[in-house]
C-alpha positions in Angstrom: -4.4 -8.3 -3.1 -4.8 -5.5 -0.8 -7.9 -4.2 -2.7 -9.9 -7.5 -2.9 -11.7 -6.6 0.3 -12.9 -3.2 -1.0 -13.5 -4.7 -4.3 -16.0 -7.1 -2.4 -17.4 -4.5 0.0 -18.4 -2.4 -3.2 -20.2 -5.2 -4.9 -21.9 -6.8 -1.9 -23.1 -3.1 -0.9 -24.7 -2.3 -4.4 -26.4 -5.7 -4.5 -28.2 -5.0 -0.9 -30.4 -2.6 -3.4 -29.9 -4.1 -6.9 -31.3 -7.7 -7.0 -29.5 -9.8 -9.5 -27.2 -7.9 -11.9 -23.9 -8.8 -10.8 -22.5 -9.0 -14.2 -23.6 -5.3 -14.6 -22.1 -4.3 -11.4 -18.7 -5.9 -12.0 -18.6 -4.4 -15.6 -19.3 -1.0 -13.9 -16.2 -1.8 -11.6 -14.1 -2.7 -14.7 -15.1 0.4 -16.5 -14.5 2.7 -13.3 -10.9 0.9 -13.0 -10.0 0.9 -16.9 -11.5 4.6 -17.1 -13.8 3.6 -19.9 -17.3 4.9 -20.3 -20.7 2.6 -20.6 -23.5 2.7 -22.9 -26.6 1.2 -21.4 -29.3 -0.5 -23.4 -32.3 -1.9 -21.9 -36.3 -1.1 -21.4 -37.5 1.2 -18.8 -37.7 0.3 -15.3 -34.6 -2.0 -15.1 -32.9 -0.3 -12.4 -30.1 1.6 -14.4 -30.5 4.8 -12.4 -30.8 2.8 -9.0 -27.7 0.9 -10.1 -25.6 3.9 -11.2 -26.6 5.7 -7.9 -25.8 2.9 -5.6 -22.6 2.2 -7.0 -21.7 6.0 -6.9 -22.9 6.2 -3.2 -20.9 2.9 -2.4 -17.6 4.4 -3.7 -18.1 7.8 -2.0 -18.4 9.7 -5.3 -20.5 12.4 -6.6 -23.4 11.4 -8.8 -25.5 13.5 -11.1 -28.4 12.5 -13.6 -28.8 14.6 -16.9 -32.1 14.1 -19.0 -31.4 14.8 -22.5 -33.8 16.4 -24.7 -33.8 17.8 -28.1 -33.5 21.6 -26.6 -30.8 20.5 -24.4 -27.2 22.7 -25.0 -23.8 21.9 -24.1 -23.8 24.6 -21.8 -26.5 22.5 -20.0 -23.9 19.7 -19.4 -20.6 21.4 -19.5 -21.4 25.0 -17.6 -21.0 28.4 -18.7 -19.2 31.3 -18.0 -21.4 33.8 -15.4 -20.9 37.6 -14.8 -20.4 38.8 -11.4 -22.2 42.2 -11.5 -20.8 43.0 -8.0 -17.2 42.0 -8.8 -17.3 43.0 -12.5 -15.8 39.4 -13.3 -16.8 36.5 -15.1 -16.5 33.0 -13.0 -17.4 29.4 -14.1 -20.8 28.0 -13.1 -19.9 24.4 -13.4 -22.4 21.8 -15.2 -23.2 18.4 -14.1 -20.2 17.0 -16.1 -18.1 17.9 -13.0 -18.8 14.9 -10.9 -17.6 11.5 -10.5 -20.5 9.4 -12.1 -22.7 11.0 -14.7 -26.0 9.1 -15.9 -27.1 10.7 -19.1 -30.6 9.4 -19.8 -31.7 9.0 -23.2 -28.2 10.4 -25.2 -29.6 10.3 -28.5 -32.3 12.6 -27.9 -30.0 15.4 -27.6 -29.1 17.3 -30.9 -25.6 16.5 -32.8 -24.0 19.7 -31.2 -24.9 18.7 -27.5 -23.7 14.9 -28.3 -20.6 16.4 -29.5 -19.7 18.3 -26.3 -19.2 14.8 -24.8 -16.3 13.7 -27.0 -13.6 15.7 -25.6 -14.8 15.1 -21.8 -14.8 11.3 -22.6 -11.6 10.9 -24.3 -9.6 13.7 -22.7 -11.4 13.8 -19.4 -11.3 17.6 -19.5 -13.6 20.5 -20.5 -12.8 23.5 -22.8 -15.1 26.5 -21.8 -14.3 30.2 -23.3 -10.8 28.8 -24.2 -10.0 27.7 -21.0 -9.6 23.8 -20.0 -10.5 22.4 -16.8 -10.0 19.0 -15.8 -12.4 16.8 -14.4 -12.5 14.7 -11.3 -11.1 11.2 -10.7 -12.3 8.7 -10.8 -14.6 9.7 -13.8 -17.3 7.6 -15.2 -20.1 8.1 -17.6 -23.2 5.9 -18.0 -25.3 6.8 -20.9 -28.7 5.1 -21.9 -30.3 5.3 -25.6 -33.8 4.9 -27.0 -34.7 3.1 -29.8 -33.5 4.6 -33.2 -36.5 6.1 -35.1 -38.4 7.1 -32.2 -39.8 10.8 -32.1 -37.4 13.3 -31.3 -34.2 11.2 -31.4 -31.0 11.7 -33.4 -28.5 8.7 -34.0 -25.2 8.4 -32.3 -22.4 8.9 -34.9 -19.8 6.2 -35.0 -17.0 8.8 -33.5 -19.5 9.2 -30.6 -20.0 5.5 -29.8 -16.7 4.5 -30.4 -16.2 6.4 -27.3 -17.9 4.3 -25.5 -15.5 1.7 -23.9 -18.6 -0.8 -23.1 -22.0 -1.2 -24.4 -23.8 -3.3 -21.4 -27.4 -5.0 -22.0 -29.9 -4.7 -19.0 -32.6 -7.3 -19.1 -35.6 -7.7 -17.1 -35.5 -9.3 -14.0 -36.0 -13.2 -13.9 -39.3 -14.4 -12.1 -37.2 -15.4 -9.0 -35.4 -12.0 -9.0 -38.6 -10.2 -9.2 -40.0 -12.2 -6.4 -37.1 -10.9 -4.5 -37.5 -7.2 -5.5 -41.0 -7.5 -4.5 -40.0 -9.1 -1.0 -37.8 -6.3 -0.2 -39.0 -3.1 -2.2 -39.6 -1.1 1.1 -36.1 -1.7 2.0 -34.9 -0.8 -1.6 -36.8 2.5 -1.5 -35.3 3.3 1.9 -32.0 3.5 0.1 -29.5 4.0 3.1 -26.2 3.2 1.0 -23.3 2.6 3.1 -19.8 4.3 1.5 -17.4 1.6 1.5 -14.9 3.1 -0.6 -13.6 6.3 -1.4 -12.1 8.2 -4.6 -8.5 7.2 -3.7 -9.2 3.5 -3.0 -10.4 3.7 -6.7 -7.6 5.6 -8.2 -5.1 3.2 -6.6 -7.1 0.3 -8.3 -6.7 2.3 -11.7 -3.1 2.1 -11.2 -2.7 -1.0 -9.9 -4.7 -2.4 -13.0 -2.0 -0.8 -15.0 0.4 -3.4 -13.5 -1.6 -6.6 -14.3 0.2 -8.8 -16.3 -0.6 -9.5 -19.8 1.5 -12.5 -21.5 2.6 -12.2 -25.1 0.3 -14.9 -25.6 -2.7 -13.5 -24.3 -2.0 -10.2 -26.4 -1.9 -12.5 -29.6 -5.1 -14.1 -28.5 -6.9 -10.4 -28.5 -5.5 -9.7 -31.6 -6.6 -12.8 -33.2 -10.0 -12.4 -32.0 -10.3 -8.9 -33.5 -8.8 -10.0 -37.0 -11.3 -12.7 -37.0 -14.0 -10.3 -36.5 -12.5 -7.9 -39.4 -12.5 -11.1 -41.6 -16.2 -12.1 -41.0 -18.2 -11.6 -44.0 -21.6 -10.5 -42.0 -19.8 -7.3 -41.0 -19.6 -4.1 -43.1 -16.7 -3.2 -41.2 -14.6 -5.0 -38.5 -13.6 -3.2 -35.1 -10.7 -1.0 -35.0 -7.8 -1.1 -32.9 -9.5 0.9 -30.3 -11.3 -2.2 -30.0 -7.9 -4.2 -29.2 -6.7 -1.6 -26.9 -10.0 -1.7 -24.9 -10.3 -5.4 -24.7 -6.9 -5.5 -23.0 -7.5 -2.9 -20.8 -10.9 -4.1 -19.5 -9.5 -7.7 -19.4 -6.6 -6.1 -17.1 -9.4 -4.7 -14.9 -11.7 -7.6 -15.0 -8.9 -9.7 -13.8 -8.2 -7.3 -11.0 -11.9 -7.5 -9.9 -11.6 -11.3 -10.0 -8.6 -11.0 -7.6 -5.7 -11.6 -9.9 -2.5 -9.6 -11.1 -2.4 -11.5 -14.5 -4.7 -11.8 -17.3 -6.0 -15.3 -18.4 -8.2 -16.0 -21.9 -11.2 -16.3 -19.7 -10.9 -12.5 -18.8 -10.8 -11.5 -22.4 -13.7 -13.8 -23.1 -15.7 -12.1 -20.2 -15.1 -8.7 -21.4 -15.3 -9.2 -25.2 -19.1 -8.8 -25.9 -19.1 -5.7 -23.9 -16.4 -3.9 -25.5 -16.8 -5.2 -28.9 -20.6 -5.1 -29.5 -21.4 -1.9 -30.3 -18.1 -1.7 -32.4 -19.6 -3.8 -35.2 -21.4 -2.8 -38.4 -23.7 -5.5 -39.6 -24.2 -5.9 -43.5 -27.9 -5.4 -44.3 -28.5 -8.7 -45.4 -27.1 -10.0 -42.3 -29.3 -8.1 -40.0 -32.0 -10.7 -40.1 -29.9 -13.7 -39.7 -27.5 -12.6 -37.0 -26.8 -10.1 -34.2 -23.6 -8.5 -32.9 -23.5 -10.7 -30.0 -23.8 -14.0 -32.1 -21.0 -12.8 -34.3 -18.8 -12.0 -31.3 -19.9 -15.6 -29.8 -18.7 -17.3 -33.0 -15.2 -15.5 -33.1 -14.7 -16.5 -29.5 -15.6 -20.0 -30.3 -13.4 -20.3 -33.2 -10.4 -18.3 -32.0 -7.8 -20.8 -30.7 -7.1 -20.3 -27.2 -3.3 -19.8 -26.0 -2.2 -22.7 -23.9 -1.0 -21.8 -20.4 
């Protein structure tokens, strides 16, 4: 496949500066190609910003980082109309949302009104300001981090807001071996001279190519069976919606493309399922201490019959 070389170049370039985290990089590519958005969860200092910046530079995209605070307004994200006294006209002063990759740090520190400003952006890929709609750039990817609920100055994300994220990716501390490697090349990492190895048109071609990746009826049924299994799990207050099925299929197609195939296999579904589903599950109160969302997903994957080739 003609784009395989481009994918390899992107992964290789990012890994020059981001030690380990191959799965995170592959899922970022999967999100970009499937046109989904990512909710990042992980402790401070785990290279979330570095990964996003390096990925953006490698694909030749515009990158913006936005720090959420309790007094952040929607206009700080989307932009606002400004009056030009010289010409007696209004013009749009664009906000950071008009970029290819936006890292939204600590999204749940923003008040609900500001959080809501992202819903149209993430679903429709457009911004409406003063009654005028402005399309966003392609490719377009939002990576948002959140801090633990209950911390000072936080506002819980609504179910609607969380469901707009196609993926929730957990970033952990590096292994001792990876941390040794980071210390060994820290000066090189901090120099940060990332080469652009792709461009926006390359990514857009892959977005369109992913839509042509073949998903057999058996694999589609496997996805539905997996989601149905979760809906019937007694540990859950509510199972995932149809949007979960849709994103599992979209992510599987994009992941197959990243893996160099033009057809989806059950292993693709298994690879993307935890990232697509973990934030869409609501555990019952009595189940909190017994199981985690990931364990529920692992059980569903283990017990759902895999289609035979």
